[in-house]
N, C-alpha and C positions, 0 to 999 in steps of 0.2 A: 461602451459599458465598462465600468470600473472592474479591475481584476479582483478575484475572490480567492479565498483559501478553501480547498476542498479535499475531501477524502473520497476516493473513487474505487469501485470494485473491491471493497474490503471484505474479505470472506471470514465468516464466523460459523462455528458449529451451532447446533440448536441450543446447546447449553452455554453459549456465549464466549467460547474460546477461539482465539485467532491462530494459535499454534499449540503444540503439545509440549510435553517435557522431554528433556534429553536431546536438545539441538546438537548436531555435530556436522562435520563436513559432508558426510553421506546422508544425513537426515536433517535438511534445513528446517522442517516443521516438527522436529522431535518425533514423538511417537505417532503424530497425526500423519495420515496418508495424503500427500499433496494432490494425488489424482482424484481423491474423494472431495477435498475442499475445492479444488479448481476444476472439477470435471464438467460443470455447467459451461465454463468458459472454453475449455479445451475442445468441446464438441462443436463450437460455433464456426461459421464459415469464415469469419474475419479474425480468428485467433492468429496472431502474427507468426506463431511457430508451426502453423499447419504445414505438413510436408507435401501435401497434394490437394488438389481441388476437392470440394465437398463441404460437408458441415451443415449445421442448422442455421436457420434464419429466425426472425421473430425477436421477442423481447430480450433474450440473453445475448443475441448477436448485436442488438442495438447498443447495449451497455459495453460490450467488447469493443465495438467500433468507436464508442465515445470516450474511451480511456484516455486518449492523447489529445482530444479536441480542446484547443485553446489553452493548453498547458505549456508554460514557459520554463518551469523549474520544479524540481521535486526535493522534498526533505525526507530523509529516512533515518532510522536508528541504526546503530552499528550492527545489531543482531540481524537486520534485514540484509545488510551488505555481506556478512559472513560470520562464521562461528568463532573467530579468534577473540580472545579476551586479553586485557592488559596491553602492554606496549606492543606495537606492530613489529613482529619478528620476521615476517616473510612478506616483503614488498613485491615479490614476483607473483604471488597469488593475488588476483585482482577481482575477487568476488565471484558470486554464483552465476553471473549474468552472461558469461561467454564473451566472445570477441565483438559481438554486436548487441549490446544491451538494449532492452526494449524502451528505454526512456527517451532518447534522442533530444535531451535537454541537459543543462547543468543539473547535477544531483549533489545535494549537501548532506553528508553523512555526519551525524552527531556522535562525537567520541570524546573521551577525556585524554586521548593520546595523539600527538601530532603525527601527521603523515602527509607527504607531498601530494598535490593534485596530480591526476593523470587522466588521459583520454582513451576511450575505447570506441572506435567508430565515431559517431557524432554525439556521444555522451561523454561529458567530463565530470569526474568525481572530485569533489572538494571535501575536506575533512575539517570539522569545526568543533571546538569546545565553546559552546555558546548557550545562552538562555533561549527559550522558544522565541521570545521577542526579537533578539538579535539575529538568530538564525533566519527568521522570517524576513527581516529587513534585508539581509544579504540575498535571500532567494527572490524577493520581490524586485530588487534591483536587477538581478540576472534575468528574470522573466520578461523584462522589457515590455510591460503592459499586458502580459498574459497572466493566467491564473497560476497559483502555486498549489501543487498537490502534496498533501501529507501522506506519504506512502506507507507508513508503518515502521516497524511492527506495532503490536498492541501498546507497548509502553509509550512509544512516541505519540501515537494518536491520543492516548489518555493525557499525556503531558500537555499537548496542544489544546485539548478540550478543557483541561483544568485552567489553562491560561486564557480561556475564552477567545481563542484566535481562529476557530474554524467556522466558516460560513455555511457550508453544505456538506452532507455526508451521504454516500451511497454504500449501504452495507448489505451484503448478500448472505442470507442465512441458509446454510446447507443442511439437509435432513440427516445429520449424523451427530453423535455425541462423543466428546473427547474425555470428559470427566475430570481432567486436570490440564494444567498448562497456563498460558497467559490469557486471562479473561478480560474482555472489553466491558461486558455488562452482564447483568442478570436478566435483562430484557430491555426492549426498546423504550419502555416507560422510564428508564433511568435518564433519558435525554429530553423528556417532554417538557421540562421546566423552561428550557431555552430554545427548543426547536419545534416547528410544525413537523408533522410526520404523516406519511402515507406508506402503505405497504402493498406490493403488487405480486401475487403469486405467479410463478412461471410454470408452463407445462413440464419443464425439466424436473420440477420438484423443489427448486429453491424459491425463496421469497426475497424479493428486492425491497429494501427499506430505504426510503428517501426522507431526508431531514433537511430543513432549511430554517434559518434564523427567524424567530418571532419578531 
């Protein structure tokens, strides 16, 4: 099967925001509560950060387990890596992801400022100033026949959508409203010109939206 470009487990509020205003080191999602946006995933049995056995099974757990399936590289925007802006002043700080990031692949961070690559565990971060097309070419080469995941944040997903480079999306709409921040859409109908769409409600209260190219 040919590799595809996909968005996976991308979380939005009911009013279409993927993060709130006021991002900082202490508040990666701005005024949004990450425990609310990601609560459906944190409750599952296969959430990688689960400190002890337990958790839910079913639909939400399926998507949690599928996050890394056949993914060979990730592309993310700088705001998903960390809150720094402008030239990189602190190379000792290596992102929000800890000593063992959850990606386990090469990760390409889009930025306008150079920074050397580095590895944490089996994840290597590379920093690129590149168009979506050029970044995707680099990621596809690194993925070695597997899929490339567009990890976010919202601006990066929108950029790759506008370049018509995404094949499938899995968007999780959480029953909360943010009112402001970075908005992906006003509703799933925004994407229906280019994608087929199905939505599947979960007992947890979230709705899983699945899109694939027409």
